[in-house]
N, C-alpha and C positions, 0 to 999 in steps of 0.2 A: 504494500500500500504506500501511498505517497504522503506528502506533507500537507497538513491542514493548519491554517492560521485561524485562531479564534480571538475575537476581541470582546472583552467584558467591560461594560460601562460602570459608572460610579455607583449606581443603585445595586448592581450585582455584587459589589464588594463593600457595601455600606457598613457591615458589622462582621464580627468574628464568625457567626454561624453562616452567613451568606458566603464568606470567603471559603469556608470548609465545603459548602454545597458546590461552589464553583470547582474546587479542587477535585471533588468526587466525580463531577461531570467530565472534567479533563481526563482523569485517569480511566474512566469508562471508555471514552473515545480512543485513547491510546491503546487500550486493551484489544481493540479491533485490528491493531497492526499499523496504525497511523503514527507518523512522527508529528509531534505537537509543538507549535510555536504560538505563544499566547501574548496578546497585547492587553494591558490593563490601564484603565483610567484611575484618577485619584478617587478615593472614597467620596460618595455623594456629599456635597456641601463643603468639602475641604478646600476646593479652589476659591470659592466665595469667602471662606473663612480667612484664607491667606491674603486675598486682596484687601479684605477689611483691615487686617493687621498692617499691611503696607500703607494704607491710607491713614491709619492711626498714628504712624510715626513720621509720615512725610506728606505734605500737601500735594506735591507732584513727584512721586517716586520715579526714578529713571527706569526706562523700559528694560535695560540690561539687568538691573537688580530685581525687577519684578519677575523676569524670567528665571533668574537664579532661585528666587523664592518659590515660584509656582511649581517648578520641576520637582520639588520635594514631595508634592502630593502623590505623584505616580510612584515614587520610590517607596513610599509607605505600602502601597498596594502590592507591588511586585515582591517585596520582601515577605510580607505576610502570606501571600499566596504560595510562594516557594516553601515557606515553613510548613504550611498546611499540607501540601503535596508530600513533602518528605515525611511528615508525621503519619500520613496515611499509608506509608510504605512505598511511595513512588520516589523518583529521582528528579529533582528540579533545581534550576539555577536561575537567579534573577540578574538581569543586565540592564544598565541604563542605555540610553540612546548613544551616548559617547562610547561606551564599551562595545556596543554592536557595530558602530560606524555609520550612523545615520547623519549624513551631512545636509546642511541647509544653506540658504542664502543668508545675508547678514541682517535681515529684517527681524527685529525683536517684536514679540507678541503676535505676529502674523507671518512667521517664516514659512518658506516653501522648501520641500525636500528636493535636493539636487542629486543625491547619490545614496545608495544603500549598499553597504558591504555585507556579504553573506558568509565570509570565511568563519568567523567566530561562531555563528549560529550553527553552521553545518558541522563544525568540529564538536560542538556540544551535543547535537542530535545524534552523531555517530556513537557517542558514549551512552546513548539511551536516555538522555536527559530531556525533560520538558523544559523548553527555553521560554522564560517569561521576560518580556521586554516592556520597558516603560513607554507608554504611548505619549503623544502630545508634545514630544520634545526632540531636539536634535542639537548638533553643534555646528557653528559656522566656521569660516576660514580662519578666524582668530582663536578657535577652540573655545569660544564662549558658548554657554548654554543658550539655546533659543527655544521658543514655544511656537506651536503651529496655529494658535487661535482656538476658540471654542469648537469642540467636536473634533479636534485634531487627532485623537486616538484612532478614529475611523481611518483617517488618512495614513497613519502609521501602519495600521494592519494591512491595508490594501497595498501599500508600497512594499512591505515585507513579502506579501504573497506574490507580488510581481517579481521581485528580486529572486525569490526562492523557487519560482515556477510552481507554486503550490497548486494542489488540485482544487482547493476551495478556500475562500475567505468567509468565515462565519462571524457575523456581527451580532452579538448577544446584547439585548437591551431590555427595557421594561415594557416594551410592546412586542407582540408576536408576529410582526410583519408590516408590510406597507398596505394601508387601507385607502379606499376610494375617497375618504375625507377623514378628518380628525374625529374618532369615535366619541370624544368628549362633547363634540357639538352635534354629531349625527350618529345616534345609537344604531341606526340601520346600515351604517357604512360596512362595506364588505372587504375582507382581506383578499388581496390579489395573490394568486399562486405564483405569478411571474410578471415582470415588467421590464421593458427595454432600458438600456443605458440612457437613451435619449429622453425617454419619458421620466425616468428617475432624476436625471439632471435637472429637468424643468421643475419637477416636484420639489427637489431639494433647494433650488434657487428661489423658489416662490413661496417658501414658508414651511414646507413639510420638514419636520425636524428629525425624522427617522434616521437619515443618513447624511453625513457631511458632504457638501457639494464636491469638494476636492477629492474625496475618496471615490466618488462615482466617476469623476473625470479620469482618475488613475485607472480604475477598473475598466473603463471603456478603452483607454489608450493601450493597455497591456492585456486586454481580453481576460480579466480576472473575474470569474463568476462570484457574485456576492450573495450570501444567504443571510437574510435578516430574520433573526429568531428571538424568542423570549428566553431569558435565563431562568425563568421561574416555572417553565413547563417543557414537555418534550414535543409539543406540537410543531409540525413543519411550518416554516414561515414563508417568506417571499423571496424568490430567486431573481436577482437583477443580472441580466446577461444580454448578449447580442444575438443575432440570428432571427429566424422566424419564431414568433411568439403566438401562443394560443389566444392571448387576450387582444391580439392586434386587430381583430375584427371590430372592436369598439371604437366609436368616433371619439368619445371622451372617456378616459380611464380614471380620472380623479379630479377633485377640487382641493386646491391648497389655499391657505390664508396666512397672512403675516400681519400681526399687529405692532411689530417693532419697527415701524417706519415713521418718518416725519416728512412733511411737505413744506418746501420753501418756495416763495414767490418773490422774484425781483421785478418790481413794477416800473413801468414807464422807462424802459431801456431804449436807447437809440437803435433803430432797426437798420443797422449797417453791417456790411460783411466783416467778419472777424470778431464780433462782439461775443457771440456764444463760445467761440473757440477760446477766447481770453478767459471767460468765466470758468469754464470746465477744466482748462489747463491749470488755473490757479487752485482749484479744488483738488485736482489730481496731485499737484505738488505738495499739498497739505496732507495727503494720504486719505482723502475722502472718496469713497466709492459711490458714484451716482448711479441710480437705477433708472427710473423713468424720467423723461424730459418732454415737456410740452411748451411750445412757444405760441402765444396767442396771436391773432390776426393784427397786423400793423394798423395803427390809427394815428394819423398826423405824424408819421415817421417814428412812432414809439410803439413798443410791444412789451408784453409781460412774459417772463420766462419762469416756468414752474418746474421743479424737479423734486424727486424723492431720494432720501438717504436713510441708512440705518439710524434708528433713534439714538444709538450711542454716539454717532458722528454729527448729530443735529446741531449741537452747540458750536462745534468747530466750523461746520459748514456755514452757520449763521454769521460767525465772526469773520470768516473769509469773505463772504458776500457783502457784509456790512462795510468791511474795509475797502471794498471796491466801488462803493456807491458814488463817490465823487468822480472817480475815474470813468465810470459808466454813465455818469449824469442820471443815475437812477433816482426814483422818488422815494421808494420804501423797500425794505426787505422784511417779509412776513414769514413767520415760522409757526407751523401747526403740528403739534405732536399727537393729535387725536384722529389720525387717519389710519386706514388699513388697506391692505392689498388682497384682493380675492381673485383667484385665477382658475381656469379650467385647462386641463392638459390631455393631449391624446394625439398619437400619430395619425389617427383617422381623419383629423381636420384637414390634412393636406389635400384629400380627394373628395371632401364633402362640403359643398357650399351651404351657406345659411346658418352656420354654427354661431357666428357672432350675433346675428339678428335674433336668434333664439335665446341667447344669453342675455342680451340687452333688454329684450321684451320681458323676460322673466323677472329681471331686477326692477324694471319700470313698473310692472304690475304690483310689486310689493312696496312701491314708493321709495325705492333706494336710488339716490342720486349718484351718478357716475361722474367723477371729477377729472380722471385721467384714464387713458387707454393705451396699452401697448400690445403688440402681437408678434408672434413668430410663426413658423410653419406649424408648430405643434402646441402653442399655448396662446390664450387670450387673457390678459391681466387688466384689472380695473382698480383704481383707487376710489374708495368710498369712505364715508364717515365711520369711525371705529365702532360706534354703538350698533351699527347695522350688520356687523360681521356675521354673527350667528344666523340671522335671518337670511343673509345672502348665501351662505354656505349651504344651509338646509334647502333653500329654494333651488339652487343650481343642481344639487345632488338629486333632488326629486325630478326636475325637468329633464335631466339627461338619463334618468332611470338607472342610476348607478347602484341601486339596491337590488337589482335583478341579475 
């Protein structure tokens, strides 16, 4: 049998009993003849606890030192899990990203993996060890610790699976698969048996929190099949893969939502070539990732430019835009943190006209105002008032009959 990479999230290792449960599951899978590489997140709540500590001692802690601090959370998990496996009669070794050889770029807090060495892992696997690797972290060209951003342990797992040419990358979490919508909003939501990389990329980027976006990108690039499963039961989950899929006959496969967005509007900007380029270049230089952009119709040579950003970046985006007001001859910069994005996703949209009209009519009938729209071949996204999110998600789930 080949190599299986398994990733366990923070809720899976939240306390001693759960750590032992994970250890038993790993040993059971190993007993079937597989070589096991495990990626673990920090215990649930630990990263937030560490961030609070950092903010308690410094108003603006440097990103390098924050990474140094946050990386300790995963080290707690890998050491405890190795202890549990050894106590149960197995053989395990815990390794940090530096010990494995996970190289990243020099960006702190949002680093990207550039290289994964496999020698140390393969050496330990040959000894019959379960290899437990700290997720979420790497080292840069200066040999400083970096972190990959929220959800980065998923990315670590898929990157290791690609480097090791693993048979499967299993992502264990507190949900048992990818659903047609968030079951907390739509109890009738159905678990998908499988979903394409393209559809999962859209779901992840549009608010579905089951898988980290960069993990799916890596899976697609290196053709790593990803199995999303629950760490609390033995039920089969959702397979994310390429090729022909059983679900591909559906026009829409899911509804995603994101309440962690803010909308900013720069009003009465001169409608001349290069103005938009200047605004978004300045935001990019500040490290602000802009999502949706809409420019209103020009009136008397002036136009309004609206865009959305992650709520965490809203204050910085507002500061950047406000700092450009005189340069742009803008009248105001308005920020609204009470917006949400609701999207429908499906590869069937490519060949089926009328999907957008059906979506917009359904929202209009429920009195939900659409403020911004963006589309791709396989998704349609809208920005709406945050209080209307649940009503919008339920409405779209029903109108596209995703419960069937």
